[in-house]
Each structure stands twice: as structure tokens, then as C-alpha cells.
DOMIDO-820005 format. One record per residue: residue in three letters; x, y, z of N, C-alpha, C in turn. Coordinates in steps of 0.001 Angstrom, whole numbers, padded with zeros to 6 digits, always signed. Example, Ala and Ser with C-alpha at 12.3 -4.5 7.8 and 13.67 -1.06 7.14 Angstrom:
2
ALA+013190-005690+007800+012300-004500+007800+013200-003300+007800;SER+012850-002250+007080+013670-001060+007140+012900+000030+007870;
// end
This chain:
347
UNK+004028+048527-003170+004161+047283-002409+003389+047363-001098;UNK+003416+048549-000434+002681+048680+000819+001181+048536+000598;UNK+000696+049105-000559-000730+049003-000857-001137+047549-001058;UNK-000325+046796-001805-000611+045388-002022-000595+044610-000714;UNK+000353+044952+000158+000428+044275+001451-000810+044569+002291;UNK-001257+045816+002280-002446+046179+003057-003675+045462+002516;UNK-003780+045403+001158-004916+044713+000552-004921+043237+000925;UNK-003741+042618+000930-003649+041196+001284-004099+040960+002720;UNK-003675+041828+003631-004069+041675+005026-005562+041915+005217;UNK-006135+042845+004444-007578+043090+004533-008351+041857+004073;UNK-007887+041244+002977-008527+040015+002498-008477+038916+003559;UNK-007315+038776+004192-007167+037737+005225-008107+037990+006392;UNK-008219+039259+006800-009104+039592+007925-010548+039299+007580;UNK-010956+039628+006333-012340+039373+005916-012619+037870+005887;UNK-011674+037096+005300-011856+035650+005245-011895+035035+006629;UNK-011087+035573+007527-011079+035053+008897-012366+035417+009627;UNK-012917+036586+009330-014144+037034+009978-015314+036126+009626;UNK-015384+035710+008368-016479+034846+007922-016188+033359+008119;UNK-015073+033052+008755-014770+031665+009083-014194+030854+007965;UNK-013825+031508+006839-013239+030770+005726-011809+030370+006052;UNK-011093+031245+006746-009738+030954+007211-009717+031099+008720;UNK-009234+030102+009417-009155+030152+010874-007787+030636+011313;UNK-007667+030929+012595-006393+031407+013146-005323+030329+013058;UNK-005733+029071+013244-004752+027979+013149-004217+027846+011734;UNK-005080+028105+010729-004614+028054+009344-003583+029128+009088;UNK-003828+030316+009643-002872+031406+009462-001537+031072+010106;UNK-001584+030464+011298-000346+030100+011995+000413+029043+011201;UNK-000328+028047+010651+000320+026993+009891+000977+027551+008638;UNK+000243+028439+007930+000804+029019+006712+002013+029892+007027;UNK+001907+030663+008107+003028+031520+008484+004246+030690+008852;UNK+004029+029599+009583+005148+028742+009968+005749+028069+008740;UNK+004888+027631+007825+005368+026991+006601+006216+027956+005773;UNK+005745+029186+005623+006499+030173+004852+007816+030508+005542;UNK+007781+030627+006866+009001+030946+007620+010045+029851+007458;UNK+009619+028604+007594+010551+027484+007454+011114+027408+006038;UNK+010263+027707+005053+010726+027665+003666+011786+028733+003412;UNK+011528+029944+003879+012489+031030+003685+013793+030758+004433;UNK+013692+030199+005641+014897+029888+006410+015725+028804+005711;UNK+015051+027816+005136+015773+026751+004432+016457+027288+003183;UNK+015774+028163+002445+016373+028753+001258+017571+029628+001619;UNK+017451+030379+002720+018575+031207+003160+019759+030349+003594;UNK+019469+029257+004291+020540+028341+004696+021225+027721+003491;UNK+020435+027323+002518+020998+026722+001318+021865+027716+000549;UNK+021429+028969+000482+022222+029992-000209+023539+030236+000526;UNK+023487+030280+001861+024712+030474+002639+025676+029309+002442;UNK+025127+028094+002368+025974+026917+002135+026642+026998+000773;UNK+025902+027444-000240+026467+027571-001578+027572+028624-001619;UNK+027373+029728-000900+028405+030772-000854+029677+030235-000209;UNK+029517+029557+000937+030686+029002+001633+031353+027940+000767;UNK+030545+027117+000120+031089+026065-000731+031906+026649-001875;UNK+031429+027720-002457+032130+028335-003580+033453+028952-003138;UNK+033422+029759-002086+034632+030470-001670+035636+029560-000975;UNK+035161+028474-000361+036072+027561+000324+037066+026950-000645;UNK+036592+026533-001808+037473+025891-002773+038309+026905-003548;UNK+037957+028184-003461+038780+029197-004115+039969+029626-003257;UNK+039873+029391-001948+040982+029764-001069+041878+028568-000751;UNK+041518+027385-001250+042357+026212-001023+043618+026307-001873;UNK+044724+025727-001398+045981+025814-002152+045924+025023-003452;UNK+046723+025452-004412+046786+024764-005699+046101+025543-006803;UNK+046627+025414-007995+046080+026078-009177+045301+025045-009977;UNK+043969+025210-010118+043191+024206-010859+043597+024100-012323;UNK+044041+025198-012926+044459+025146-014322+045706+024291-014474;UNK+046668+024451-013580+047881+023626-013612+047544+022151-013427;UNK+046527+021869-012601+046132+020484-012384+045458+019909-013626;UNK+044801+020760-014418+044208+020283-015655+045263+019971-016703;UNK+046285+020830-016786+047336+020622-017787+048249+019470-017398;UNK+048645+019422-016101+049524+018378-015576+050841+018290-016360;UNK+051278+019402-016838+052545+019435-017571+053266+020719-017170;UNK+054400+020600-016469+055102+021814-016035+055577+022682-017194;UNK+055595+022108-018400+056048+022871-019564+054892+023524-020313;UNK+053702+023558-019680+052547+024152-020330+052781+025615-020670;UNK+052412+025986-021877+052649+027354-022346+051668+028326-021701;UNK+052068+029583-021552+051144+030596-021019+049884+030738-021860;UNK+049994+030513-023159+048824+030620-024019+047793+029534-023703;UNK+048280+028310-023441+047365+027221-023083+046701+027490-021743;UNK+047462+028030-020808+046899+028374-019495+045834+029451-019646;UNK+046099+030455-020486+045139+031540-020672+043845+031032-021312;UNK+043963+030107-022268+042768+029569-022915+041913+028773-021925;UNK+042564+028005-021052+041806+027250-020055+041131+028180-019058;UNK+041819+029243-018651+041211+030204-017735+039993+030866-018361;UNK+040073+031186-019659+038919+031753-020345+037795+030736-020494;UNK+038145+029474-020745+037138+028437-020924+036331+028215-019647;UNK+037004+028217-018494+036332+027968-017218+035962+029256-016489;UNK+036218+030424-017092+035848+031691-016467+036703+032081-015292;UNK+037902+031505-015162+038765+031798-014017+039477+033136-014145;UNK+039390+033763-015309+040015+035081-015491+039065+036219-015143;UNK+037847+035888-014759+036845+036903-014433+036891+037222-012942;UNK+036302+038371-012540+036246+038695-011104+035502+037622-010319;UNK+035780+037565-009022+035234+036500-008190+033705+036535-008153;UNK+033131+037737-008137+031675+037835-008095+031063+037291-009379;UNK+031690+037591-010529+031197+037060-011796+031335+035542-011849;UNK+032410+035014-011265+032569+033562-011209+031467+032929-010360;UNK+031109+033585-009261+030042+033064-008403+028700+033090-009133;UNK+028458+034137-009905+027218+034214-010686+027161+033081-011720;UNK+028264+032843-012400+028311+031739-013362+028142+030392-012665;UNK+028721+030296-011470+028602+029069-010683+027137+028766-010362;UNK+026386+029795-009961+024969+029597-009651+024168+029245-010903;UNK+024452+029939-012015+023712+029669-013248+023945+028234-013734;UNK+025201+027787-013693+025499+026422-014116+024935+025398-013140;UNK+024886+025760-011854+024332+024848-010855+022847+024625-011101;UNK+022117+025679-011443+020696+025545-011734+020452+024690-012983;UNK+021430+024640-013872+021325+023803-015069+021732+022354-014789;UNK+022232+022088-013579+022696+020737-013253+024126+020472-013656;UNK+024872+021520-013995+026273+021378-014395+027171+021699-013207;UNK+027884+020701-012706+028776+020880-011558+030248+020909-011962;UNK+030519+020993-013233+031903+021087-013679+032447+019763-014188;UNK+033754+019753-014433+034457+018591-014977+035438+018053-013946;UNK+035389+016759-013713+036298+016133-012762+037714+016096-013322;UNK+038686+016509-012492+040084+016479-012923+040577+015041-013101;UNK+040219+014166-012164+040757+012812-012159+040063+011900-013157;UNK+038740+012000-013258+037979+011087-014104+037726+011633-015504;UNK+038003+012919-015720+037794+013550-017024+036354+013368-017501;UNK+035412+013407-016578+033994+013284-016869+033233+014374-016117;UNK+032001+014674-016534+031201+015630-015755+031026+015164-014318;UNK+031099+016111-013389+031016+015773-011966+029696+015090-011640;UNK+028612+015609-012183+027306+015011-011899+027250+013567-012367;UNK+027866+013264-013486+027875+011898-014002+028649+010961-013075;UNK+029775+011421-012543+030569+010599-011629+029810+010365-010330;UNK+029172+011414-009797+028443+011288-008533+027243+010363-008687;UNK+026495+010533-009779+025313+009695-010004+025702+008229-010160;UNK+026870+007952-010733+027297+006563-010909+027619+005890-009583;UNK+028019+006668-008569+028363+006095-007259+027208+006135-006273;UNK+026259+007033-006488+025201+007232-005505+024335+006000-005259;UNK+023956+005206-006280+023140+004007-005992+023817+003030-005040;UNK+025137+002878-005123+025834+001977-004201+025721+002455-002763;UNK+025840+003773-002573+025725+004323-001224+024309+004200-000696;UNK+023329+004524-001527+021936+004441-001087+021561+002992-000759;UNK+022079+002045-001535+021803+000636-001269+022344+000216+000085;UNK+023596+000537+000358+024226+000118+001611+023656+000867+002815;UNK+023662+002199+002749+023219+003002+003895+021723+002842+004109;UNK+020956+002823+003006+019514+002691+003147+019109+001372+003773;UNK+019746+000288+003365+019438-001025+003928+019763-001064+005422;UNK+020927-000556+005790+021310-000525+007206+020400+000393+007996;UNK+020034+001515+007381+019195+002509+008056+017806+001950+008362;UNK+017207+001265+007416+015857+000726+007619+015853-000334+008716;UNK+016819-001248+008658+016875-002320+009666+017103-001751+011061;UNK+018095-000869+011199+018424-000326+012520+017310+000564+013059;UNK+016595+001271+012181+015502+002133+012637+014365+001306+013219;UNK+013946+000279+012485+012830-000543+012962+013194-001262+014256;UNK+014353-001917+014269+014760-002659+015472+015037-001709+016626;UNK+015674-000568+016348+015980+000388+017406+014735+000944+018058;UNK+013709+001243+017266+012455+001761+017828+011784+000710+018711;UNK+011754-000531+018249+011113-001596+019031+011863-001854+020337;UNK+013187-001962+020247+013974-002232+021458+013903-001040+022422;UNK+013957+000190+021879+013854+001362+022743+012513+001455+023439;UNK+011435+001071+022725+010107+001086+023349+010019+000054+024475;UNK+010603-001121+024243+010599-002152+025293+011404-001690+026507;UNK+012556-001069+026254+013386-000596+027375+012662+000477+028172;UNK+011969+001384+027482+011227+002418+028203+010058+001860+028979;UNK+009372+000870+028400+008229+000263+029083+008680-000560+030291;UNK+009843-001225+030179+010375-002043+031269+011430-001273+032070;UNK+011255+000017+032220+012264+000863+032865+012584+000349+034273;UNK+013901+000370+034580+014348-000066+035893+014564-001560+036016;UNK+014188-002338+035017+014340-003789+035086+015706-004202+034539;UNK+015998-005505+034650+017258-006010+034109+017289-005897+032579;UNK+016122-006076+031978+016045-005918+030520+016403-004513+030102;UNK+015874-003540+030822+016183-002143+030524+017665-001856+030721;UNK+018242-002372+031776+019667-002140+032044+020548-002750+030954;UNK+020195-003958+030516+020982-004614+029465+020875-003858+028146;UNK+019670-003451+027787+019476-002706+026532+020177-001362+026598;UNK+020067-000681+027727+020694+000633+027883+022216+000526+027782;UNK+022790-000490+028418+024247-000682+028356+024705-000989+026937;UNK+023969-001869+026258+024312-002197+024875+024236-000965+023975;UNK+023230-000135+024167+023060+001057+023335+024178+002053+023559;UNK+024589+002218+024817+025692+003128+025098+026981+002659+024432;UNK+027252+001365+024537+028476+000831+023943+028453+000974+022425;UNK+027323+000629+021796+027236+000701+020340+027316+002129+019830;UNK+026792+003089+020600+026856+004485+020164+028241+005081+020369;UNK+029038+004494+021263+030392+005003+021524+031430+004418+020573;UNK+031195+003209+020087+032205+002532+019266+032360+003240+017921;UNK+033561+003582+017527+033765+004188+016194+033464+003178+015092;UNK+032875+003641+014021+032493+002741+012939+033711+002107+012263;UNK+034819+002856+012161+035991+002275+011520+036587+001166+012372;UNK+036484+001276+013705+036999+000222+014578+036124-001027+014474;UNK+034798-000828+014487+033891-001971+014342+034113-002657+012999;UNK+034252-001869+011931+034483-002446+010620+035789-003204+010540;UNK+036832-002647+011157+038137-003319+011146+038081-004642+011896;UNK+037408-004672+013046+037284-005913+013809+036477-006961+013049;UNK+035401-006523+012377+034607-007460+011590+035424-008049+010442;UNK+036213-007208+009794+037068-007703+008719+038122-008670+009242;UNK+038696-008348+010396+039742-009196+010957+039210-010569+011337;UNK+038039-010591+011988+037495-011860+012492+036830-012669+011377;UNK+035869-012045+010681+035057-012801+009724+035623-012771+008304;UNK+036451-011786+008000+037002-011723+006665+038372-012360+006534;UNK+039240-012140+007557+040616-012650+007471+040780-013987+008184;UNK+040315-014087+009434+040496-015324+010177+039529-016421+009713;UNK+038238-016130+009719+037237-017143+009349+037054-017276+007829;UNK+037405-016236+007099+037235-016201+005639+035802-016533+005224;UNK+034863-016036+006013+033451-016279+005721+032860-015210+004811;UNK+033480-014017+004780+032974-012917+003974+034138-012247+003252;UNK+033858-011597+002129+034919-010884+001397+035416-009692+002201;UNK+036632-009276+001937+037239-008190+002704+037098-006838+002012;UNK+036410-006780+000884+036217-005496+000230+035485-005620-001081;UNK+035078-004463-001611+034409-004421-002895+032919-004624-002782;UNK+032264-004606-003953+030818-004785-004003+030423-006075-004707;UNK+031285-006572-005621+031060-007860-006275+032395-008595-006384;UNK+032323-009885-006605+033533-010687-006769+034160-010414-008133;UNK+035432-010002-008175+036057-009682-009465+036133-010901-010384;UNK+035891-010652-011661+036023-011659-012725+035114-012867-012531;UNK+034034-012684-011803+033100-013794-011595+031983-013715-012629;UNK+031621-014852-013191+030525-014937-014150+029250-015350-013414;UNK+028223-014535-013560+026979-014783-012839+026001-015510-013753;UNK+025417-016576-013214+024501-017396-014005+023149-016737-014185;UNK+022760-015884-013250+021440-015251-013307+021495-013946-012524;UNK+020495-013062-012705+020432-011839-011888+020350-012128-010392;UNK+019683-013236-010022+019618-013601-008609+021001-013902-008060;UNK+021819-014594-008833+023196-014892-008421+024002-013607-008257;UNK+023760-012648-009131+024452-011357-009056+024093-010608-007773;UNK+022798-010559-007457+022371-009842-006257+022752-010580-004979;UNK+022804-011881-005015+023261-012627-003845+024727-012330-003562;UNK+025514-012151-004613+026921-011793-004430+027052-010401-003815;UNK+026201-009468-004252+026217-008123-003667+025821-008170-002199;UNK+024775-008931-001872+024350-009052-000469+025436-009692+000381;UNK+026168-010636-000186+027285-011266+000537+028360-010228+000867;UNK+028657-009351-000068+029625-008282+000182+029073-007208+001117;UNK+027747-007072+001176+027119-006040+002013+027028-006431+003475;UNK+027187-007698+003794+026878-008174+005143+027698-007465+006212;UNK+029014-007485+006084+029862-006886+007116+029697-005369+007214;UNK+029695-004610+006102+029454-003176+006251+028066-002842+006791;UNK+027075-003678+006487+025739-003452+007042+025733-003629+008551;UNK+026419-004663+009029+026510-004884+010479+027232-003714+011150;UNK+028289-003231+010522+029033-002104+011077+028160-000864+011194;UNK+027403-000567+010151+026509+000590+010181+025328+000362+011117;UNK+024913-000890+011256+023815-001213+012171+024174-000817+013599;UNK+025387-001119+014030+025831-000735+015370+025883+000781+015517;UNK+026209+001460+014429+026304+002915+014484+024931+003561+014624;UNK+023938+003055+013884+022605+003652+013893+021777+003260+015116;UNK+021820+001976+015482+020847+001461+016432+021001+002074+017824;UNK+022221+002414+018212+022428+002969+019551+021665+004255+019767;UNK+021756+005189+018815+021081+006466+018988+019569+006303+018931;UNK+019073+005369+018122+017626+005164+018055+017083+004559+019355;UNK+017784+003605+019906+017331+002987+021156+017332+004012+022281;UNK+018408+004783+022401+018498+005765+023482+017438+006854+023348;UNK+017218+007333+022124+016221+008386+021932+014815+007865+022151;UNK+014516+006667+021646+013181+006101+021832+012925+005782+023296;UNK+013918+005293+023997+013758+005013+025427+013479+006290+026200;UNK+014244+007341+025914+014035+008616+026601+012662+009200+026287;UNK+012242+009097+025028+010929+009607+024661+009812+008801+025317;UNK+010001+007502+025428+009003+006656+026093+008873+007003+027565;UNK+009993+007282+028226+009942+007649+029641+009162+008937+029856;UNK+009257+009868+028915+008480+011107+029017+006999+010862+028764;UNK+006695+010028+027775+005290+009769+027424+004576+008998+028528;UNK+005271+008058+029154+004635+007216+030167+004218+007977+031412;UNK+004693+009206+031565+004279+010031+032713+003073+010910+032389;UNK+002581+010854+031153+001441+011685+030763+000145+011142+031362;UNK-000846+012050+031481-002118+011684+032117-002904+010661+031304;UNK-002812+010718+029973-003613+009787+029173-003122+008349+029324;UNK-001846+008165+029691-001365+006808+029959-001962+006289+031268;UNK-002010+007165+032270-002620+006778+033546-004101+006473+033360;UNK-004779+007283+032534-006202+007054+032273-006415+005724+031553;UNK-005551+005415+030594-005676+004150+029877-005488+002957+030812;UNK-004552+003079+031737-004362+002001+032706-005569+001879+033631;UNK-006137+003029+034022-007303+002998+034913-008514+002384+034225;UNK-008605+002499+032905-009713+001891+032174-009574+000384+032049;UNK-008410-000133+032423-008209-001569+032363-007698-002073+031029;UNK-007157-001191+030207-006609-001629+028926-005359-002468+029146;UNK-005128-003409+028261-003962-004272+028355-002667-003518+028085;UNK-001550-004092+028559-000254-003437+028383+000101-003285+026904;UNK-000178-004326+026131+000162-004254+024719-000660-003184+024006;UNK-001940-003039+024374-002790-002019+023760-002310-000623+024119;UNK-001949-000419+025368-001447+000894+025794-000133+001205+025094;UNK+000723+000195+025029+002028+000398+024397+001880+000704+022909;UNK+000982+000006+022221+000843+000165+020770+000063+001421+020397;UNK-001074+001656+021064-001991+002710+020632-001734+004059+021285;UNK-001050+004079+022414-000892+005342+023132+000571+005752+023323;UNK+001388+004830+023778+002762+005196+024143+003656+005368+022917;UNK+003733+004323+022074+004686+004349+020958+004351+005456+019969;UNK+003070+005639+019665+002685+006642+018672+003137+008040+019074;UNK+002968+008371+020335+003365+009707+020784+004868+009809+021014;UNK+005515+008697+021317+006964+008715+021529+007739+008776+020229;UNK+007075+008549+019101+007762+008520+017815+008076+009898+017258;UNK+007527+010964+017841+007738+012295+017274+009211+012713+017277;UNK+009928+012627+018399+011367+012962+018337+012155+012013+017449;UNK+011754+010752+017409+012443+009778+016569+012253+010119+015093;UNK+011072+010662+014758+010816+011059+013380+011787+012146+012933;UNK+012085+013085+013836+013039+014139+013508+014420+013555+013226;UNK+014873+012647+014095+016168+012003+013893+016178+011202+012595;UNK+015065+010553+012287+014984+009761+011062+015125+010640+009824;UNK+014465+011784+009811+014553+012679+008665+015971+013231+008511;UNK+016625+013537+009634+018002+014032+009551+018943+012950+009022;UNK+018757+011726+009475+019597+010636+008983+019335+010341+007507;UNK+018104+010559+007063+017804+010382+005646+018612+011354+004794;UNK+018829+012560+005324+019642+013520+004594+021079+013080+004441;UNK+021574+012351+005418+022966+011892+005365+023136+010592+004599;UNK+022033+009968+004177+022156+008741+003390+022890+009020+002090;UNK+022595+010183+001493+023264+010539+000238+024766+010668+000448;UNK+025163+011235+001609+026590+011413+001885+027293+010086+002110;UNK+026540+009138+002675+027158+007850+002955+028006+007893+004218;UNK+028484+006745+004608+029378+006630+005756+030799+006505+005223;UNK+031527+007606+005261+032846+007646+004631+033780+006614+005253;UNK+033787+006543+006592+034688+005604+007262+034376+004157+006888;UNK+033090+003810+006886+032715+002435+006568+033055+002083+005127;UNK+032791+002986+004202+033082+002710+002797+034583+002606+002553;UNK+035379+003365+003279+036832+003271+003121+037349+001943+003665;UNK+036879+001553+004852+037356+000315+005475+037025-000896+004605;UNK+035810-000927+004062+035369-002095+003299+035580-001923+001796;UNK+036160-000817+001376+036382-000601-000044+035099-000565-000843;UNK+034028-000063-000249+032729-000025-000916+032705+001162-001881;UNK+032464+000932-003163+032554+002018-004143+031342+002932-004131;UNK+031195+003689-003057+030078+004604-002923+030537+006047-002922;UNK+029619+006932-002552+029928+008357-002570+030919+008732-001474;UNK+030851+008045-000340+031785+008339+000742+033221+008051+000343;UNK+033459+006909-000277+034811+006575-000747+035224+007496-001885;UNK+034266+007907-002699+034569+008830-003783+035076+010165-003235;UNK+034479+010626-002149+034927+011869-001523+036354+011715-001004;UNK+036641+010586-000383+037991+010345+000132+039015+010286-001001;UNK+038672+009580-002069+039585+009501-003211+039780+010871-003861;UNK+038724+011654-003951+038824+012989-004543+039706+013893-003704;UNK+039636+013732-002378+040475+014535-001490+041941+014165-001661;UNK+042233+012882-001791+043624+012458-001956+044176+012855-003321;UNK+043297+012934-004338+043731+013321-005683+043573+014821-005938;UNK+043079+015556-004928+042842+016999-005059+041956+017321-006262;UNK+040921+016515-006392+039939+016741-007455+038897+017717-006899;UNK+039208+019007-006933+038376+020020-006299+036976+020125-006898;UNK+036792+020074-008211+035415+020128-008735+034540+018979-008248;UNK+035115+017776-008165+034341+016631-007688+034011+016782-006213;UNK+034971+017277-005414+034700+017534-004002+033607+018573-003834;UNK+033709+019651-004593+032717+020714-004503+031330+020201-004884;UNK+031255+019424-005965+029970+018872-006375+029388+017932-005336;UNK+030236+017090-004732+029754+016163-003704+029252+016920-002486;UNK+029958+017961-002075+029522+018744-000925+028213+019466-001209;UNK+028014+019917-002440+026757+020580-002787+025595+019595-002695;UNK+025772+018403-003233+024715+017383-003173+024400+017030-001723;UNK+025440+016876-000904+025234+016550+000509+024511+017686+001221;UNK+024921+018929+000962+024306+020089+001618+022835+020195+001259;UNK+022514+020005-000010+021115+020097-000437+020277+019004+000228;UNK+020808+017802+000309+020058+016701+000923+019841+016934+002415;UNK+020843+017472+003115+020702+017718+004556+019721+018851+004823;UNK+019831+019952+004069+018901+021072+004246+017475+020643+003925;UNK+017303+019874+002857+015972+019389+002496+015409+018470+003566;UNK+016242+017610+004140+015778+016709+005199+015362+017496+006440;UNK+016127+018529+006820+015743+019379+007942+014419+020086+007683;UNK+014257+020558+006464+013027+021262+006098+011823+020331+006186;UNK+011945+019136+005647+010845+018178+005712+010543+017772+007146;UNK+011576+017654+007984+011360+017309+009390+010572+018402+010103;UNK+010915+019670+009848+010195+020776+010481+008734+020818+010035;UNK+008509+020641+008733+007140+020707+008220+006301+019532+008719;UNK+006851+018322+008635+006106+017138+009072+005854+017150+010574;UNK+006779+017703+011336+006601+017753+012787+005397+018610+013138;UNK+005216+019710+012393+004066+020563+012651+002751+019879+012332;UNK+002727+019019+011300+001503+018297+010973+001222+017178+011977;UNK+002268+016507+012441+002078+015389+013357+001748+015843+014767;UNK+002275+016988+015166+002040+017482+016518+001550+018927+016432;UNK+000225+019164+016498-000301+020529+016386+000173+021456+017486;UNK+000678+020915+018590+001150+021772+019672+002364+022603+019274;UNK+003073+022169+018227+004234+022918+017750+003819+024281+017209;UNK+002580+024360+016652+002106+025620+016106+001981+026689+017185;
// end
């Protein structure tokens, strides 16, 4: 192995000497490999914690499968052999990893279906709701934050800053409850839960999707308040840092218009920290907003996690946490890699 390593380094030195590989290329490759290894190590640690966490939780999974206090010892033994629960913990972890690589997350106690099948059936609802709210709040938050940073110290900036602080402090379940109370119960303008109207016959696919959008309105507004505050505050802070740079002063000295400076120089460079936050939030889209889905009865992954916790459906909980962990680690990894491409100074 040492000989191979020495040969590899000799090749790199020769290629660098003749200009085929530059020092910046080596730094980029080294950073890329480092980030990849760190992400894989983090993911492995998450899987280990996920596996052992559910093994130390109270309750016997075999008893929960039988659900009959009169279950015979022979039936219990057969189930333990079927699921490998009679094997040592290390062997169970090895089987857990092998089945995970095959896409098998086990069998749900409550739904009597494969865990992956239950999660996949709920995931589109969560992605629809969270993704729609995320896109709207990201675009509007970036624009409003850029305006607040450009108009720093003005009444507009003060109003935007105050609104952002309030929206970022308000709990999502409180906002959702108030929206339901005012617009769902008092005004009866929107439904108080669900994703479609029960027992309704839809004349066309357009009618079906309009009904879904009608049910999405209040939870979307609730999530909008949750997302937009952090985007406005971060974009405003990033704009204040960018506006002190020398190239902004040079652009003003050249006589460029405010809109040109704001569009071509300020916003582009201020978007780098916002990009990191965006990638992290993308990882949490899969998890969904548990509080919002519970308040509005939205049948997504967040509500599924809550229902699984109340029913002690440990395989479904474990599978949901694995999917969430993978999405968050992957989002962090993509943020680190993309940040290096967008800003060479990171290298």
C-alpha cells in the first residue's frame, strides 16, 4: 500500500510539474474527497445511533406483533427467528445494514405493510406542501431581505426587520391554530383539515387539484411565516456585509445605477450564505413540518411520524428517521460542495 501511495504522489507531482494538474485542482479534489469521507462517516454514525436507539427503547417488538397476551412461547420463538431478534446485537446490526442497502426497512406494526411502502405513500404529500411553501418563501424572502439591506436604516428596513423577527419567533403550531380559528372556524372560508374533501366527486383533474390547493392554503401560509423570517434576516445581514466591499464602492464611483449594482453585484455575492441555508432546508423537506401537519391534519410524513410514535410503531419510526437522516446529510454534503464551486475563496 505504501508503494502504491508513493507512486500516486509521484504521478501527481509529475502532472503538476508539466502543468496538467494545477495546485488549485489538487486543493479542490482534496476538499471534495474530505467532504465525501466526512459525510459517509456521519451517515454511518447516524445509522449506528438509529439502530441502537430503538433497541434500548421500552417494549418488546415481538409482543407488539402478536398483540395477544396468550401467545405461545413457540410462536414468540418463531417470530424472533424470522426477524433475527434471537441473534447477537452485532449480527442484528449487520443484517440491518444489508437489508437497508436492499431498500428493506422492515414491516410496519400498525399498517402491516413494508415500511418503505408506507413512507413512499406519504412522502409526495409532504413534498407538495413543504416544497410549495419553501419555494414561495425563499424567493420572496431573498427579495425582501435584499431591499432591507439596500435601504438599511430607513423606515422600510425597520418595518421589514421587525416583521422578520416576529415571524421567526412565532411557533408554527400557534400560527396554524390561529389561522384555523379565524379562517377555518369563524369565517369558514377554508377547510380545517385533510388534503381533499371527503366523499366529493370531482368532475375533472383540474377540479381535484383545485380542491387540494384549497386545503393547502392555510398550512402554506403557516409555513410561509416560518420560512420567510430566517431568509429575510440572513439575506439582510449578508447584504450589509457585501455593501461594504470595495467593488460596490467602485461600481458606485463608475456611475452605475442602483438597480444595476443591486442586481449584478450585491445580490449575487450576498446569495452565498443563503444558498447554504437553502440546501439545509431542502434536506428537511423530506421530514416535513410535524407541527403544521398535525395541526392541519395533513397526511404527510410529519403526521405519520407522530402517529407512529403514539402507536409505538418502532420499525416505521426507525425507517422515517433513516430517510430523514440521509436527506439531511446529503443536503449538507451538496451545500459544502456547491459552496466551494460558487466561492473559490473557500478553497
